[in-house]
N, C-alpha and C positions, 0 to 999 in steps of 0.2 A: 190927197195922200197916193202912194207907189203900193203896188202887190208885192205881194213873194208868193213865191209855187215851189211848192211841196212835190221838190224830183227826187230822185236815187243821185245822181253825179253829173255834174261837178258840184259840191257846195254852193250856196248864196249867199250876200249881204241880201236885205231888203228893209225896207224901215218905216214902221206905221207912225201915225200923230195923232197922238192923245189929250186926253183935256190940259191933263198937268203937265207931260213923260211924252219923251219920244225914246222907240223902241225898234234900237236897230237886231236884226233879227238874220240870225245864218243858220238855217235847214241843212238836213242832211238826215235824210229819212232813209239810212243805209239798213239793208236785210241782210247781209251778213255776208260771205263767201260762199260763191257754187264749187269750190275747187274738190270738191266730191259728191257727185251727184247722189249718193246716198246719206247724203248728211240731212238732218231732221231741219228741218226749216226754221232758225230764230222766230222767234215770237214777239218782238220789240222792231219803234221804229226811235233811232235815235235823232236828237229834234237837239237844236244848239242858239244860243242868239244870245246879242248885247243888246243889256238895256240900261239907258239915260233914264236922269231925272231932269223938270224941266230946264234944267238952267245944261242940259247936257253934260253932265257931271256923270261919269258910271256909278250904279247903284252897289250896295253892299248890307241889304237887308233882303232875308227870307221875303219873297212874293206868294200868294197863290194864284195858280193857273186851272183851267177847267179847260180841260182839252175834247171836244165833239168831231165825230163821226159823219155826216149828214149827205143826203142823197141829193140836196139839192142846191142849186145854188143859192138861192135864199127861200124868208120862210122859217117859221117857226122851229128851232130844234130842240128845242127844253122839252120837250116831251119826253114821256120812261123809253129809255133808247134801251131798244129791242129790234128784233125782223119783226120787220111792217108795217115799222115805224118813220118819220122823217129822219130822226136820228136811228143811226148806229150801234153806235159804241160812245161810252162818255169815260174822264177820269177825271180826277182833282190831283193834283202834287203840290204841294210846301213846295219851291224851289230855291236854291239856296243859290245868292249871287254876291260872288267876287270880285271887284275892280268894273263892276257891270257886263261879267260871263259868267252864261248858267250853261245848262247841258240837265237833259233830260232821255229818257226811255220808255218811249210811248209804251202801253202796255205792262209795265213792269207791279200797278196794284189792281188794273183788271183787264183779263187777258184779250188779244187783240187773238179771232179768229178768218180761215181763208172766207167761212160766209159774208163777211166787213167788205169783203172784195170782190161776192160776185157777179158784182155788174158793174156798167165803161165805166161811169160816172157817180166818184166819190169828192168831198168834199171837206176841208178842215177849219174847222172855226175853235177859234182860240179865243180864253176869256182873261183879262187880265186882269187883277184885283177890284173883280168887279164891272168893268167896260169891256164888252162886245167888239173884238174887232171887226171891218167889215170892209171889201164885203169877203166871201170865203176864198178859201183858197182849194181848186184842184189839183188836187192827187196825180203825178203822175203816174208813171208807168212802175218805178221802184217797189213801192207797198203792197202793190196788185201779186208781186212774186211769194205773197202770201199763200195766193191761191195754184203753188203752185205745189204745196205738201198734199194737196188728192193725188200725187202720183205718190208718195210714200204708200198707199195703196193702194195696185194699180186691180180696180176692177169693171164689173160690162158697164156699167154705168158711164164711167168714163173715160172707155174706149169703145174708139168706131173705126172701122178694116177687119183689115186680119195682121193678129202680130206672125210676126215669124220665129219657129223654131231652130235647134240646132241640127246639122246636118238638110236645110232647105228644108228643112221643115213642110213639107207640104203633105205629106205621108200619112200625117195626125188624123185618123179620124173620129168620127160617134164612137164611144166604148159604148160596151156593154154595163149594164147595171151590175156587180159584183162580179166582175170580169178583174183579167191584170192585162197590163198593154209589155204587148214583145214585137220586137222588129219581123215584121214580115219579108223584111230583105233589108238590103244596105241602106236606103231612106226615107224609107216607110216603116211606120210602125200603127200596129193596129190595137185590136183587143179579142182575148177568149172568150169564151162562153163564161156565164156566171160560174163562181165557184163555189160548188154546194156550203154552206156551214160546216166546223170540223174537217170538213174532208181534204184529201193530201193532194197536193195540186205534184204533176208530174209533167215532165220534158216530152213534147212529142217529136222533136228530131229533126233536123232537113228542113228548116226553115215553118214547122206545122206546128200550128196552136199547141200553147200548150193544155192538159185536162186536168180532167177529178177524177182523183183512182174512182169513184163510184159506191164507193163500201164504207162504212165507219167500223165496220167491225165491233166488238162485243167490248166490253169490260176485264180490263186485265191482258187480253191479248196485243201482242208485238208486230211490225210490218215486217217481212218476212220477204225474201230475195227471195227469187224463183227465178234467179239468172236473169243473162241475156235471151230478148224475143216474146220475157213475155212480163205483164207487170208484176212488181210484189202485192203481198198479197197479207192479210191479220190473220195471225195463226195463233194459239194459245203457249204457253210457253212450255218447255219441256219438260217433265215430271224429272222428278233429283231424289236421292235419297239423303231423308232426313241422316246425316251422318255428318263428321267430324275427320279431316285429312291427318292422319299419322304425326305425332312430331317431329317422326327422321325426315318430314318430308319427304317423300317418296310418295306416290297414290293407292298406299296400302289406308283404308279406311280404318277407322276404332266402331266398336262395337254401335248399334244403333241406339239411338238416344229414348230415354224412356222418361214421364214426370216425375219428377221427384228425384233422379239421379243426381247424382256428382260426377264432374269429371276430374280425375285424378291420375299427376304421375306412375307411369308407371317403371321398373327396374329394365326395362328393354330398351330404351326408355320411348315408353308410345302415350299417348293421354289412353286412359282405360275409363269403362264407366266403374264409377261404385254404388252399389244399387244403394234403393230411400232406407232410412233406419224403421227401427220402427218406432211407437206412438211415444212420447216422452225420451228417447234416449240422446245419446250425447256422443257428436265427434269427438271423439277422443282420440290424442295422437298415441302409437305404439312405437316397440323399436325401432319397426323402417316405414310402413304401411299407416293410414288413419282407418279406423273401424270405427263401426257405430257399438255403443257401450253407455248403462248405466255409472254413474258420478262414483265415484270410489274415492269417501274423504282416508281412508287412513295410506293414498296414495301420495296428500301431499302434506306438503308442515305446514300448510296453512290455508285456510276457504275462508275470504270474506264474501260480505255481502248477507241477504236474507235464506238460512235453506227454509226448506217446509220438513213438518214431522206428523207423525199420527198426535193428537190428543192426546197430552198428558203424556207424551214419550218421554226417555228419558234416556239417557249415556248420549255420546259424542258429544261429551262438553252443555247438551240441556237438560236442562231443572224439571224439576214437575210443579202441577200446577197443580192445588190441588182444594177442596172443599164440594160443595156439591152443585150437583150440575147446572141448575140451574139460578146461580146464590152467583155472588159476587169469588172473582177468586184473588187467590197473593202468590202474590210469585216473585222463589226467595232467590238472592243472589248469589250464584255457588263462592266466590271468592272479594270480588272486585265492583266497581262500579261499573255500567250499562244502561243502553238504553233499553227501556220496557215498549214494545206496539201491544196495543192493548184494544177489543174492541169496546168494551165496557163505559159509560158515558162517565163515571165517577171515579178520580184519579187522587189517588194524595198524595202530597205537596211536600216541601221541605219544612225540616223545622216538626217534624211533627203536625202540621199547621193541618187544621178543619174546620176552617172559618171564609174558602172560597164558596160563595153562593151563585147562582145562574144571576148570569148578568144583563141589563139592558139590552137590548138591539139600538144598536147606534148610540151605547157608555164606552167610556174610560173605564179600566179595571183600578183603585187604588183600595194604598192599602187605610182599614178604617180602624187600625190597631197598632203593637206593634207586631202580631204574628197573625193579621189575617187582612181578607184581603177581599175588596167587594167592588157593585157597581156603580155610575156614579148617571145619569139621567141621559135619553140622550141626545146627543151631541146634535143639533139643529144644521144644515148644510151650511157653510160659509158665514156660519157663528162660530164670536171666538171665544176659547175656554177661557174661563175665570175661577182663582181658588178659591177652596171655601173657606181654610183657614181653622186647626182648632182639631182639624181633625173632622170634621165639616165635608161635603161632597165636595170636590171642584161642580162649574156648572153654566152655562150657556151665557151671555153676553145680554140674547134678548133681543138685540138687534142688528141688521149686519149694514147700516147707515145707507148713503143714498152714495149714485155713482163721484169719484175723486173727495173724500174725505174723509180724515184723517180719523185714526186713534187718537186720544187728550186727556191727559190724565187729569182728573179732577181733586187732584191731593190727598182727598177721602173718601172713599168710597168709592164705588162703581167708574171706569171709565166711560167717554161716551165718542160719538162722532162726532165729529164736528169738521166743519170749510176752515180750510188752513188761512193762517192769518194771511200770508202772501199766496199771491197763485194768477203763473203765467200761460198764456194759452195761442197758439201761434197758426199761424195757415201753412199748411205742409207746400200745398199746390195753388195756382191762381184756384180764385173761384170761376165759376162760370158768372160769365157779360152777361148784366142788364140795360138791353138797348127800346126799353120804358119808362115813360115815369111814374110805374108802378115802382114803392117800396118793398123789396123782397128782401128774405133773410138769405143771409153768409152761411155756408155748410160750412161744418169744422170750423168756425169762430165762436158756436155757443157753449155752453155751459149753464150747469144749475147750479143755484146761490139761495142758498137757506134765509133764515131768519138774521137781520144784524144790521150792523152800518158799515155800509162800506166803499171807500177812495177807487175808483177805476180812474184807468187811463187808457186810452185806443191809440196804438199808431197804424198808422193804414197808407198803405203806398197805390197808389192806384194813377190809369191811364184812361185814357178816353178816345177813343176810334178816329176821334173828328174833333174841332172847336165845339166851343159849348157853351151854354150861358154860364153853367154850372151844377156839379155834384151834389147829391143829397144823400146826405145820414144821417141813419133814426137810432139809438136806444134803443132796445126793449124789455122788457121783462114779464113775464106771463107772471106774475105771482102781483103782490098786491103792494105799493110800495105806496108809503105815509108822505116822501118829499125823495124829492128829483130836483137834481141845482146842478146843470151844466154848461162849461165853457169849450172852444170849440176853437183853434189859428189852425192853420195851413201853409204851406214850402212848395215854389216848385219849384224842386232839387234839379231842372235842366235851364231856370231864369235868375236863382237866387234870390226870386220874390215871395215874400210870404207878408202876410196880416194874421190880426191876433183879436176876435170879435168876442164879447162873452154874447150867452145866444136866451135872452130872457123868457124867448116861446119853450122851453125844453123846462121849464120852470109845474112841476106835479104839484097840485093840492091835496091834503091827507086824504087819507080809503079809496083817493081812484088805481083803477088798472090800468096796468101800463100796456098790455095787450088790447083793450077797448080804442072802435075807431077814431072816435074823437081826442083823444087822449094821441096817440097816433099821428093822428093829424098836425097835433103842437112840434111833435119828432119834426119831422117833415121842411122844418128849420135851418135845423142844422149843417149847419155847412153842404147851404146855394149860396147862387149866386160870386159863385168863382169864379169872374169873367176875365181873366188872366187863361183861364184852362186850351191849351192849343193841339194839336191833334200829337198823340201819343207821347206828351211829356209827361215824366216822371213827376208825380206829384205824392207828396204828405199831407194826408187830415190830421191831427190830433184833439182828441174827445176828451175830454178830461169830469169826470166829475164826483159829485158823492151823490150816494141814493139809503135811504132806508126803509131795507124790508122787513112787512108785517109778514109775509106770506110765501111758501118755496116757489120758484118759478123759474123759467129758464133764459138765463140771460141773451140779446139777442141783437147781431149788429145791422142793420138793412142798409140798403143802398139803392140809389136808384138816377133817373138824369130827369133835368127840368128839360129838354129837346130830343130825350128818346135818343140817345148818340148812345156807342154803343160803350159801356161800362166797364170796365176790371180789374176786381181789387187781387192783387198783386200777393202772390210764395213770402210770406215773412211776416205782411200784417200781425201783429198781434194784441194782447187783452194783457195788460198786470193789473189785475186786482186785489187789495187791502182789507182787508178786516180789520176795522177799527177798535167793535165791541160787541 
């Protein structure tokens, strides 16, 4: 057999003879352009080839290839690929072949890191449709440019010798912790002394080191210049008179401000101080300047709002309250309708009504007669109010139902909460993947199902992360089910393959609870042995059946894998549930 070498350039053809086929492989392991030294190192190795069948005709079907990078030319390289093992990296790809030609990028599914190429000898092992090509091929220098990624961050661990800096950088000495660097000459840089926390840095002048002021001052002080030849210093803010500039914008100040005063414009014009008024007085606008004073009702054509007056006061449009001091008061309207404000609990109502009694907390008022109003019993939270009829009090339904039920008429008598005749539940987002053989309930696709007879249909979209011999689905009801019969069929949407098979193991005997371990084991047969499942194929499973529920519970869909391959139930998966009786 001929060998082939994995090298950067040029790309070359090599031929491998297998049991029933010949593989011509064009390998091009290129790590990208190095036009910019600042560009990140690409994380892929391009691999190309030509695949022929036993008759040396070009292949036109997808094939499975496993690629491994090993640290030895021979020996077992099938152990877990990680640092310290003979296998350092592995990746499986399903490769599309067109007219014999295929091209892949190694690292597309499993990351290639610089650690894989940390030693001088690395070998590529290739396995095509179950057959390992031998011998392994030593990788040339191209893939080792992954190791150049350490230059993206030049730290001490990857640097030897002395790094040169600008200006010939030979004067950069070790700095003082907390100091600041400064030029002590045209091409020499050094460090100042430590700069104390919160302190101010001052220039040294003449090439001398900058230094700290040496004082933090006290709260409220400001840094004040002391002219040339002396350090600035922290000083208190000069005191200022609490006053306002004149409205004429001159340097003249208005009178000093006193608490409670307001500022008005006078005739000068200047801002003037108006001293606060006496308690309960109002600011009234006179002919010229405003002034504090009492409200004069006779100076306004109309007064709106509520006006206070002495108890029993009359005049100015007020009427008199009559009756003993400790008894109810009668308020006589002078001429027209008005709003009455009172602090007494009892109020007379229209039509001379005297039938309004004390209400029940949480009840609703209703007319118990033509001119009499009373209160119903308390209306429970979330409940529905029903009419009493014939002047009787309205009342609560007495039940709030269960989630998703609808209020249904019974033709006569009280309505009741019932499951909807047809209900649809859809999965809004992809369910969490399950990579175990255990059955796990799909969150977001469960619903409460009460007593009755139901026909159900599940339309399940799912994908497996790798080829598997089957995906398991199970329908579960946590209540009691007397009869359960199901049928399933599946469609590979990618390959248009399908099957339709009744699932006899899904029949439940009378009185069994589906949530029990024994019955759930029966359900594991629903949807298994899908031998055409391939990696990332878009699959559709349809499960339909009939069940008679004798005790309310949650209807759930569970899923798992026969071979512990990650399986994801996709968004849009739906349940259509129809109640027949």
